DODO-763233 format. One record per residue (C-alpha): residue in one letter; x, y, z; residue number from 0. Coordinates in steps of 0.25 Angstrom, whole numbers, plus 5000, padded with zeros to 4 digits. Layout:
# residues N
<pt res="a" px="X" py="Y" pz="Z" n="NUM"/>
...
END
This chain:
# residues 98
<pt res="m" px="5000" py="5000" pz="5000" n="0"/>
<pt res="i" px="5005" py="5014" pz="4997" n="1"/>
<pt res="v" px="5002" py="5026" pz="5007" n="2"/>
<pt res="r" px="5003" py="5040" pz="5001" n="3"/>
<pt res="i" px="5005" py="5051" pz="5011" n="4"/>
<pt res="v" px="5003" py="5065" pz="5007" n="5"/>
<pt res="k" px="5007" py="5077" pz="5016" n="6"/>
<pt res="m" px="4999" py="5090" pz="5012" n="7"/>
<pt res="t" px="5001" py="5103" pz="5019" n="8"/>
<pt res="f" px="4990" py="5113" pz="5016" n="9"/>
<pt res="e" px="4988" py="5128" pz="5017" n="10"/>
<pt res="m" px="4980" py="5129" pz="5030" n="11"/>
<pt res="s" px="4969" py="5136" pz="5023" n="12"/>
<pt res="n" px="4968" py="5124" pz="5013" n="13"/>
<pt res="v" px="4966" py="5113" pz="5023" n="14"/>
<pt res="g" px="4951" py="5113" pz="5023" n="15"/>
<pt res="d" px="4951" py="5113" pz="5008" n="16"/>
<pt res="f" px="4960" py="5101" pz="5008" n="17"/>
<pt res="q" px="4952" py="5093" pz="5018" n="18"/>
<pt res="l" px="4939" py="5096" pz="5010" n="19"/>
<pt res="m" px="4945" py="5091" pz="4997" n="20"/>
<pt res="f" px="4951" py="5078" pz="5005" n="21"/>
<pt res="e" px="4937" py="5075" pz="5011" n="22"/>
<pt res="d" px="4931" py="5076" pz="4997" n="23"/>
<pt res="k" px="4941" py="5068" pz="4990" n="24"/>
<pt res="k" px="4946" py="5057" pz="5000" n="25"/>
<pt res="e" px="4936" py="5047" pz="4996" n="26"/>
<pt res="y" px="4940" py="5048" pz="4981" n="27"/>
<pt res="i" px="4954" py="5046" pz="4985" n="28"/>
<pt res="r" px="4951" py="5034" pz="4994" n="29"/>
<pt res="g" px="4943" py="5028" pz="4983" n="30"/>
<pt res="f" px="4954" py="5029" pz="4973" n="31"/>
<pt res="e" px="4959" py="5015" pz="4969" n="32"/>
<pt res="g" px="4970" py="5010" pz="4978" n="33"/>
<pt res="c" px="4967" py="5020" pz="4989" n="34"/>
<pt res="r" px="4966" py="5012" pz="5002" n="35"/>
<pt res="r" px="4965" py="5024" pz="5012" n="36"/>
<pt res="l" px="4967" py="5039" pz="5013" n="37"/>
<pt res="e" px="4969" py="5047" pz="5025" n="38"/>
<pt res="l" px="4971" py="5062" pz="5028" n="39"/>
<pt res="m" px="4979" py="5066" pz="5040" n="40"/>
<pt res="r" px="4982" py="5080" pz="5045" n="41"/>
<pt res="d" px="4994" py="5084" pz="5053" n="42"/>
<pt res="t" px="4991" py="5087" pz="5067" n="43"/>
<pt res="s" px="4999" py="5099" pz="5069" n="44"/>
<pt res="d" px="5000" py="5105" pz="5055" n="45"/>
<pt res="l" px="4985" py="5105" pz="5051" n="46"/>
<pt res="n" px="4988" py="5109" pz="5036" n="47"/>
<pt res="v" px="4996" py="5096" pz="5034" n="48"/>
<pt res="f" px="4988" py="5084" pz="5029" n="49"/>
<pt res="f" px="4992" py="5070" pz="5025" n="50"/>
<pt res="t" px="4985" py="5060" pz="5016" n="51"/>
<pt res="y" px="4988" py="5045" pz="5017" n="52"/>
<pt res="s" px="4983" py="5037" pz="5006" n="53"/>
<pt res="f" px="4984" py="5022" pz="5005" n="54"/>
<pt res="w" px="4985" py="5015" pz="4991" n="55"/>
<pt res="n" px="4985" py="5001" pz="4987" n="56"/>
<pt res="e" px="4997" py="5003" pz="4978" n="57"/>
<pt res="a" px="5006" py="5014" pz="4973" n="58"/>
<pt res="k" px="4999" py="5013" pz="4959" n="59"/>
<pt res="d" px="4986" py="5017" pz="4966" n="60"/>
<pt res="l" px="4992" py="5029" pz="4972" n="61"/>
<pt res="e" px="4998" py="5033" pz="4959" n="62"/>
<pt res="n" px="4984" py="5031" pz="4952" n="63"/>
<pt res="y" px="4978" py="5040" pz="4962" n="64"/>
<pt res="r" px="4989" py="5051" pz="4961" n="65"/>
<pt res="n" px="4987" py="5050" pz="4946" n="66"/>
<pt res="s" px="4971" py="5052" pz="4947" n="67"/>
<pt res="e" px="4962" py="5063" pz="4944" n="68"/>
<pt res="l" px="4958" py="5062" pz="4958" n="69"/>
<pt res="f" px="4972" py="5065" pz="4964" n="70"/>
<pt res="r" px="4975" py="5076" pz="4954" n="71"/>
<pt res="e" px="4962" py="5083" pz="4958" n="72"/>
<pt res="i" px="4964" py="5081" pz="4973" n="73"/>
<pt res="w" px="4979" py="5085" pz="4972" n="74"/>
<pt res="k" px="4978" py="5097" pz="4964" n="75"/>
<pt res="y" px="4968" py="5103" pz="4974" n="76"/>
<pt res="t" px="4976" py="5098" pz="4986" n="77"/>
<pt res="k" px="4989" py="5104" pz="4981" n="78"/>
<pt res="s" px="4983" py="5118" pz="4980" n="79"/>
<pt res="l" px="4980" py="5118" pz="4995" n="80"/>
<pt res="f" px="4995" py="5114" pz="5000" n="81"/>
<pt res="s" px="5004" py="5124" pz="5007" n="82"/>
<pt res="e" px="5016" py="5114" pz="5006" n="83"/>
<pt res="k" px="5020" py="5103" pz="4996" n="84"/>
<pt res="p" px="5014" py="5090" pz="4999" n="85"/>
<pt res="e" px="5022" py="5078" pz="5003" n="86"/>
<pt res="a" px="5019" py="5063" pz="4999" n="87"/>
<pt res="w" px="5023" py="5049" pz="5002" n="88"/>
<pt res="s" px="5020" py="5036" pz="4996" n="89"/>
<pt res="l" px="5023" py="5024" pz="5005" n="90"/>
<pt res="n" px="5021" py="5009" pz="5005" n="91"/>
<pt res="q" px="5014" py="5004" pz="5017" n="92"/>
<pt res="e" px="5022" py="4993" pz="5023" n="93"/>
<pt res="v" px="5014" py="4989" pz="5035" n="94"/>
<pt res="v" px="5000" py="4992" pz="5040" n="95"/>
<pt res="l" px="4998" py="4993" pz="5055" n="96"/>
<pt res="t" px="4985" py="4992" pz="5061" n="97"/>
END
């Protein structure tokens, strides 16, 4: 399984717009073929910093999403709200702890 982590820092005045967009689009992302899970997290001390964790069956599934019209639409809008360049990591999940 592939885990994609994206750190996003927003202008504080844009946080609400991002949250509304995410709420509107999260089920479309979760429903994308190969997506097993999607989480949104917010930094506890820096309230304009968010992380998305998305879990994908295979790297190919993540790439298909990143090349989709859905991703292009979401990312174009989201990028316009940033105050800093985003950071992203793709990781292989080695062990699942429950």
